[in-house]
C-alpha positions as YAML, in Angstrom:
chain: A
units: angstrom
residues:
- id: 1
  name: MET
  ca: [43.54, -32.99, 87.99]
- id: 2
  name: THR
  ca: [40.02, -33.47, 86.74]
- id: 3
  name: VAL
  ca: [37.50, -30.07, 85.97]
- id: 4
  name: GLU
  ca: [35.54, -30.75, 89.04]
- id: 5
  name: HIS
  ca: [38.93, -30.96, 91.23]
- id: 6
  name: LEU
  ca: [39.92, -27.80, 89.68]
- id: 7
  name: VAL
  ca: [36.96, -25.56, 90.32]
- id: 8
  name: ASN
  ca: [36.93, -26.55, 94.07]
- id: 9
  name: LEU
  ca: [40.49, -25.28, 94.25]
- id: 10
  name: ILE
  ca: [39.25, -22.16, 92.84]
- id: 11
  name: ILE
  ca: [35.77, -21.92, 94.78]
- id: 12
  name: ASN
  ca: [37.25, -22.87, 98.04]
- id: 13
  name: SER
  ca: [40.10, -20.46, 97.34]
- id: 14
  name: GLU
  ca: [40.55, -18.17, 100.06]
- id: 15
  name: THR
  ca: [42.93, -15.57, 98.14]
- id: 16
  name: LEU
  ca: [39.84, -14.70, 95.32]
- id: 17
  name: LYS
  ca: [38.02, -11.94, 95.70]
- id: 18
  name: PRO
  ca: [34.02, -12.86, 94.34]
- id: 19
  name: GLU
  ca: [34.61, -10.42, 91.59]
- id: 20
  name: GLU
  ca: [37.91, -12.01, 90.56]
- id: 21
  name: MET
  ca: [36.14, -15.52, 90.57]
- id: 22
  name: GLN
  ca: [33.46, -14.31, 88.27]
- id: 23
  name: GLN
  ca: [36.07, -12.69, 86.08]
- id: 24
  name: LEU
  ca: [38.00, -15.97, 85.77]
- id: 25
  name: PHE
  ca: [34.99, -17.65, 84.86]
- id: 26
  name: PHE
  ca: [33.65, -15.17, 82.60]
- id: 27
  name: ASN
  ca: [37.07, -15.40, 81.09]
- id: 28
  name: ILE
  ca: [36.88, -19.45, 80.85]
- id: 29
  name: PHE
  ca: [33.63, -19.21, 79.16]
- id: 30
  name: ASN
  ca: [34.49, -16.68, 77.12]
- id: 31
  name: LEU
  ca: [36.73, -18.36, 75.45]
- id: 32
  name: SER
  ca: [36.05, -19.51, 72.04]
- id: 33
  name: GLU
  ca: [37.14, -21.23, 68.65]
- id: 34
  name: VAL
  ca: [35.17, -22.22, 65.84]
- id: 35
  name: ASP
  ca: [34.07, -25.40, 65.72]
- id: 36
  name: ASN
  ca: [35.86, -26.78, 68.97]
- id: 37
  name: THR
  ca: [33.65, -29.22, 70.48]
- id: 38
  name: GLU
  ca: [35.91, -29.86, 72.89]
- id: 39
  name: LEU
  ca: [36.42, -26.78, 74.43]
- id: 40
  name: LEU
  ca: [32.35, -26.43, 74.21]
- id: 41
  name: GLN
  ca: [32.03, -29.97, 75.86]
- id: 42
  name: LYS
  ca: [34.46, -28.86, 78.98]
- id: 43
  name: GLN
  ca: [32.73, -25.23, 79.15]
- id: 44
  name: ILE
  ca: [29.41, -27.30, 79.60]
- id: 45
  name: THR
  ca: [31.12, -29.61, 82.24]
- id: 46
  name: LEU
  ca: [32.16, -26.54, 84.18]
- id: 47
  name: SER
  ca: [28.69, -25.35, 84.07]
- id: 48
  name: ASP
  ca: [27.17, -28.50, 85.15]
- id: 49
  name: ILE
  ca: [29.58, -28.39, 87.97]
- id: 50
  name: LEU
  ca: [29.32, -24.83, 89.07]
- id: 51
  name: LEU
  ca: [25.24, -24.67, 88.63]
- id: 52
  name: LEU
  ca: [24.29, -28.82, 89.73]
- id: 53
  name: LYS
  ca: [26.70, -29.72, 92.04]
- id: 54
  name: LEU
  ca: [28.43, -26.85, 93.78]
- id: 55
  name: ASN
  ca: [25.22, -24.73, 94.01]
- id: 56
  name: GLN
  ca: [26.78, -21.59, 92.82]
- id: 57
  name: ASP
  ca: [23.75, -20.03, 91.24]
- id: 58
  name: ASP
  ca: [24.55, -16.66, 92.06]
- id: 59
  name: LEU
  ca: [28.16, -16.88, 90.50]
- id: 60
  name: MET
  ca: [26.66, -18.13, 87.57]
- id: 61
  name: ILE
  ca: [24.19, -15.78, 86.96]
- id: 62
  name: ALA
  ca: [26.72, -13.00, 87.13]
- id: 63
  name: VAL
  ca: [29.19, -14.45, 85.00]
- id: 64
  name: PHE
  ca: [26.34, -15.59, 82.16]
- id: 65
  name: THR
  ca: [25.09, -11.56, 82.88]
- id: 66
  name: GLN
  ca: [28.44, -10.30, 81.81]
- id: 67
  name: LEU
  ca: [28.84, -12.78, 78.63]
- id: 68
  name: ILE
  ca: [25.57, -11.69, 77.82]
- id: 69
  name: GLN
  ca: [26.18, -7.90, 78.26]
- id: 70
  name: SER
  ca: [29.46, -8.24, 76.56]
- id: 71
  name: LYS
  ca: [27.71, -9.94, 73.35]
- id: 72
  name: ALA
  ca: [29.29, -12.79, 73.66]
- id: 73
  name: TRP
  ca: [27.63, -14.93, 71.42]
- id: 74
  name: HIS
  ca: [28.11, -18.60, 72.93]
- id: 75
  name: CYS
  ca: [24.35, -19.36, 72.14]
- id: 76
  name: LYS
  ca: [24.78, -22.96, 72.73]
- id: 77
  name: LEU
  ca: [26.03, -22.23, 76.26]
- id: 78
  name: ILE
  ca: [23.80, -19.52, 77.37]
- id: 79
  name: ILE
  ca: [20.41, -21.04, 75.97]
- id: 80
  name: ARG
  ca: [21.73, -24.45, 77.50]
- id: 81
  name: PHE
  ca: [22.65, -22.32, 80.78]
- id: 82
  name: LEU
  ca: [18.99, -20.19, 81.14]
- id: 83
  name: MET
  ca: [16.75, -23.73, 80.95]
- id: 84
  name: ARG
  ca: [20.03, -26.24, 83.09]
- id: 85
  name: LEU
  ca: [19.06, -22.83, 85.48]
- id: 86
  name: ASN
  ca: [15.49, -22.48, 85.57]
- id: 87
  name: ASN
  ca: [14.80, -26.66, 85.47]
- id: 88
  name: LYS
  ca: [16.63, -26.53, 88.53]
- id: 89
  name: ASN
  ca: [14.26, -24.26, 90.56]
- id: 90
  name: HIS
  ca: [11.72, -22.99, 88.33]
- id: 91
  name: ALA
  ca: [9.81, -21.42, 90.80]
- id: 92
  name: SER
  ca: [13.14, -19.36, 91.86]
- id: 93
  name: TYR
  ca: [14.43, -18.61, 88.09]
- id: 94
  name: PHE
  ca: [11.60, -18.25, 86.11]
- id: 95
  name: LYS
  ca: [11.66, -14.36, 86.02]
- id: 96
  name: LYS
  ca: [15.52, -14.28, 85.98]
- id: 97
  name: THR
  ca: [15.65, -16.76, 83.01]
- id: 98
  name: VAL
  ca: [13.29, -15.09, 81.30]
- id: 99
  name: GLU
  ca: [15.11, -10.85, 82.33]
- id: 100
  name: MET
  ca: [18.20, -12.47, 81.10]
- id: 101
  name: MET
  ca: [17.08, -13.91, 77.56]
- id: 102
  name: ARG
  ca: [15.32, -10.68, 77.03]
- id: 103
  name: ASN
  ca: [18.53, -9.01, 77.60]
- id: 104
  name: LEU
  ca: [20.48, -11.57, 75.31]
- id: 105
  name: LEU
  ca: [17.52, -10.44, 72.42]
- id: 106
  name: LYS
  ca: [17.71, -6.78, 73.24]
- id: 107
  name: ASN
  ca: [21.43, -7.16, 72.66]
- id: 108
  name: GLY
  ca: [20.92, -8.10, 69.02]
- id: 109
  name: ILE
  ca: [21.54, -11.73, 69.10]
- id: 110
  name: CYS
  ca: [19.43, -12.82, 66.44]
- id: 111
  name: GLU
  ca: [19.95, -9.57, 64.00]
- id: 112
  name: ASP
  ca: [24.12, -10.50, 64.54]
- id: 113
  name: LEU
  ca: [24.23, -14.38, 63.79]
- id: 114
  name: ARG
  ca: [21.49, -13.78, 61.09]
- id: 115
  name: ARG
  ca: [23.35, -11.11, 59.75]
- id: 116
  name: LYS
  ca: [27.34, -13.65, 60.05]
- id: 117
  name: THR
  ca: [27.03, -15.39, 56.60]
- id: 118
  name: ASN
  ca: [29.91, -17.44, 57.87]
- id: 119
  name: GLN
  ca: [28.41, -19.17, 60.54]
- id: 120
  name: PRO
  ca: [25.24, -20.78, 59.37]
- id: 121
  name: GLU
  ca: [25.40, -23.70, 61.47]
- id: 122
  name: GLU
  ca: [25.63, -20.82, 64.82]
- id: 123
  name: TRP
  ca: [22.49, -19.14, 63.93]
- id: 124
  name: PHE
  ca: [20.92, -22.51, 62.86]
- id: 125
  name: ASN
  ca: [21.65, -23.90, 66.22]
- id: 126
  name: THR
  ca: [20.20, -20.21, 68.08]
- id: 127
  name: LYS
  ca: [17.14, -20.73, 66.26]
- id: 128
  name: ARG
  ca: [16.60, -23.91, 67.49]
- id: 129
  name: GLY
  ca: [17.94, -23.42, 71.08]
- id: 130
  name: LEU
  ca: [15.25, -20.60, 70.82]
- id: 131
  name: ALA
  ca: [12.37, -22.44, 69.96]
- id: 132
  name: LEU
  ca: [13.22, -24.92, 72.64]
- id: 133
  name: PHE
  ca: [13.30, -21.99, 75.14]
- id: 134
  name: MET
  ca: [9.92, -20.70, 74.20]
- id: 135
  name: VAL
  ca: [8.03, -24.51, 74.30]
- id: 136
  name: THR
  ca: [10.06, -25.47, 77.01]
- id: 137
  name: MET
  ca: [10.12, -23.35, 79.48]
- id: 138
  name: PHE
  ca: [6.53, -22.45, 81.15]
- id: 139
  name: LYS
  ca: [4.83, -24.32, 83.65]
- id: 140
  name: SER
  ca: [1.45, -21.84, 83.51]
- id: 141
  name: LYS
  ca: [-0.76, -20.09, 80.96]
- id: 142
  name: ASP
  ca: [1.23, -16.43, 83.06]
- id: 143
  name: GLU
  ca: [4.56, -17.89, 81.58]
- id: 144
  name: ALA
  ca: [3.53, -18.97, 78.13]
- id: 145
  name: SER
  ca: [2.04, -15.52, 77.95]
- id: 146
  name: ASP
  ca: [5.25, -14.06, 79.24]
- id: 147
  name: LEU
  ca: [7.01, -15.58, 76.95]
- id: 148
  name: TYR
  ca: [4.87, -14.76, 74.32]
- id: 149
  name: HIS
  ca: [5.42, -10.85, 75.04]
- id: 150
  name: LEU
  ca: [9.11, -11.87, 75.28]
- id: 151
  name: PHE
  ca: [9.54, -13.13, 71.65]
- id: 152
  name: SER
  ca: [6.91, -10.52, 70.26]
- id: 153
  name: GLU
  ca: [8.64, -7.49, 72.29]
- id: 154
  name: CYS
  ca: [12.45, -8.52, 71.62]
- id: 155
  name: ILE
  ca: [12.83, -10.65, 68.25]
- id: 156
  name: SER
  ca: [11.88, -8.65, 64.62]
- id: 157
  name: SER
  ca: [8.61, -9.51, 62.97]
- id: 158
  name: LYS
  ca: [10.92, -10.95, 59.76]
- id: 159
  name: ILE
  ca: [12.97, -13.35, 62.13]
- id: 160
  name: ARG
  ca: [9.85, -14.28, 64.12]
- id: 161
  name: ASP
  ca: [8.56, -15.51, 60.64]
- id: 162
  name: GLU
  ca: [11.60, -17.45, 59.85]
- id: 163
  name: LEU
  ca: [11.92, -18.91, 63.86]
- id: 164
  name: THR
  ca: [7.61, -20.23, 63.35]
- id: 165
  name: SER
  ca: [7.84, -21.66, 60.01]
- id: 166
  name: GLU
  ca: [10.55, -23.42, 60.22]
- id: 167
  name: TYR
  ca: [9.40, -24.61, 64.00]
- id: 168
  name: ASP
  ca: [5.75, -24.70, 63.80]
...
């Protein structure tokens, strides 16, 4: 059974309530094992199927909002999801992706990951993801200004300096 087939069974299930479905996908995306590339690839596949093939945008927004609120720092997955959501329909989702990124930053992702000396790759990848987010998400000067304010408000000057010195 493929991931896509399994997802279709879950989505089309008449016995699962929407909140149960959200919790099920939250649990799947909240799984983590350090350096488990296979698990991450399956989570990315699942995310793409739900977002791009099955158009479960609201479900995915709810699941990733829950991940962010629970401080589950699955940065590759979260930042990639935000970028894919925005690219799927920029006009509809730009403000939502900025709001979700604001929550991610205000929940302390940068400070938490920077402090974890046992996971330098996670912090490096997060910085790279934040830089990509910053330079690829806007389509107008107003949106660029919104992102500038987001990063200046939600990231400490020390971390901003680190980001700009590495990705300037």
